[in-house]
C-alpha positions in Angstrom: 13.4 222.4 5.0 12.9 224.6 1.9 9.6 225.0 0.4 10.9 223.4 -2.8 11.7 220.2 -0.9 8.2 220.2 0.9 6.5 220.8 -2.5 8.4 217.6 -3.8 7.5 215.6 -0.7 3.7 216.8 -1.1 3.8 215.8 -4.8 5.5 212.5 -4.1 3.2 211.7 -1.3 0.0 212.6 -3.5 1.3 210.7 -6.4 1.4 207.7 -4.2 -2.1 208.3 -2.7 -3.3 208.9 -6.3 -1.8 205.5 -7.5 -3.3 203.8 -4.3 -6.7 205.0 -5.2 -6.5 204.2 -8.6 -5.6 200.7 -7.8 -8.5 200.5 -5.1 -10.8 201.6 -7.9 -9.9 199.3 -10.6 -9.9 196.3 -8.1 -13.4 197.5 -7.0 -14.4 197.7 -10.7 -13.2 194.3 -11.4 -15.3 192.8 -8.6 -18.3 194.8 -9.7 -17.9 193.4 -13.2 -17.4 190.0 -11.9 -20.5 190.0 -9.5 -22.5 191.4 -12.5 -21.4 188.5 -14.7 -22.4 185.9 -11.8 -25.6 187.5 -11.6 -26.1 187.4 -15.3 -25.0 183.8 -15.2 -27.7 183.1 -12.8 -30.4 184.9 -15.0 -29.1 182.9 -18.1 -29.6 179.6 -16.2 -32.9 180.6 -14.6 -34.4 181.5 -18.3 -33.0 178.4 -19.7 -34.4 176.0 -17.0 -37.8 177.6 -17.6 -37.6 177.1 -21.4 -36.9 173.4 -20.8 -39.9 173.2 -18.3 -42.0 175.0 -20.8 -41.2 172.9 -23.8 -41.9 169.7 -21.5 -45.0 171.1 -20.3 -46.1 172.2 -24.0 -45.4 168.4 -25.0 -47.3 166.9 -22.2 -50.3 169.2 -22.9 -50.1 168.3 -26.6 -50.4 164.5 -25.5 -53.5 165.2 -23.1 -55.2 167.3 -25.8 -54.5 164.8 -28.5 -55.7 162.0 -26.3 -59.0 163.7 -25.2 -59.7 164.9 -28.9 -59.8 161.2 -29.7 -61.8 160.3 -26.8 -64.6 163.1 -27.5 -64.8 162.3 -31.4 -65.8 158.9 -30.7 -69.6 158.0 -30.4 -70.7 156.7 -27.1 -70.5 152.9 -26.9 -67.8 152.8 -29.7 -64.2 151.9 -29.2 -62.0 154.9 -29.4 -59.4 155.0 -32.2 -55.8 155.5 -31.4 -54.8 159.2 -30.6 -52.6 160.3 -33.2 -49.7 160.4 -31.0 -50.0 156.7 -30.8 -49.8 156.4 -34.5 -47.4 159.2 -35.3 -44.1 158.8 -33.5 -42.6 162.2 -33.1 -44.2 164.1 -30.4 -42.9 167.5 -31.5 -45.3 167.1 -34.6 -48.2 167.3 -32.2 -47.4 170.9 -31.1 -49.3 173.7 -32.7 -45.7 175.5 -33.1 -42.3 173.6 -33.3 -39.7 175.1 -30.8 -37.6 177.5 -32.4 -34.6 175.5 -31.5 -35.9 172.0 -32.6 -33.5 170.4 -34.9 -35.6 167.4 -35.9 -35.2 163.8 -36.1 -31.4 163.0 -35.0 -29.9 159.8 -33.7 -28.7 160.0 -30.2 -25.1 159.2 -31.5 -25.2 162.4 -33.3 -26.2 164.8 -30.5 -22.7 166.2 -29.6 -22.9 167.5 -33.0 -25.8 169.6 -32.5 -25.3 173.3 -31.4 -26.2 173.9 -27.8 -29.6 174.7 -26.9 -31.1 172.1 -29.4 -34.1 170.2 -29.0 -34.1 166.6 -31.0 -36.3 163.3 -31.5 -34.4 160.1 -31.9 -37.0 157.6 -33.6 -34.8 154.7 -32.7 -35.3 154.8 -28.9 -38.7 156.9 -29.2 -37.1 159.7 -27.0 -36.7 163.4 -27.0 -33.4 165.1 -26.1 -32.2 168.5 -25.4 -28.7 169.7 -25.2 -28.4 172.5 -23.0 -26.8 176.0 -23.8 -25.2 176.0 -20.2 -24.7 172.5 -19.5 -22.8 173.5 -16.1 -26.2 174.0 -14.5 -27.3 170.5 -15.1 -26.4 167.7 -12.9 -27.4 164.0 -13.3 -26.3 160.6 -11.9 -24.3 159.8 -15.0 -22.9 163.4 -15.3 -24.1 163.5 -19.0 -24.6 166.9 -20.5 -27.8 166.0 -22.3 -31.3 165.6 -20.9 -33.1 162.6 -22.3 -36.7 161.4 -22.0 -38.6 158.5 -23.3 -41.8 158.8 -24.9 -43.9 156.0 -23.3 -47.2 154.7 -24.2 -49.6 154.3 -21.2 -53.4 153.9 -20.5 -54.5 157.3 -21.4 -52.3 160.1 -22.9 -48.6 159.4 -23.7 -45.9 160.1 -21.0 -42.4 161.7 -21.0 -40.6 159.9 -18.5 -36.9 161.2 -17.7 -34.1 158.6 -18.0 -32.3 159.8 -15.0 -32.8 162.3 -12.1 -32.2 165.4 -13.5 -31.2 168.6 -11.6 -31.1 172.2 -12.9 -29.5 174.8 -10.8 -30.9 173.1 -7.7 -34.5 172.2 -9.1 -35.6 168.9 -10.1 -36.6 168.2 -13.9 -39.2 165.6 -14.4 
């Protein structure tokens, strides 16, 4: 065999190996990118779940503060006035600062027209709603992609009661 044919075989073999290495590197790159996207999606879901819990906690805290402020303002032995929350229907108005993604008073039928990631208040049902940015992380018995909480008057501060058993990425939202 001549040197020329050996060189041609070596180049051909090297070319095949180079193609194989490039294919393997490309496949590994795709797997790494997909893995990163999956991890980033998990982070997004955790951030949104935390934001939902934070907003619900803020509303509940506002209910308690409003209630206690009315109790403290009443002289001893007098009948306390109704808390602002009992007179004022929209619970978001009790907050010191509105959530940036609060869109206002909207009827439940119009929620599908809202941008994802929006909070709303519906005065016809006295309830608040949230349309998630990533509804794939939400599960509920009805399969609805919207979170609904009724604003309920009770002895003491107002309460937020979930309409369904909502689960966000494996964690119960209540």
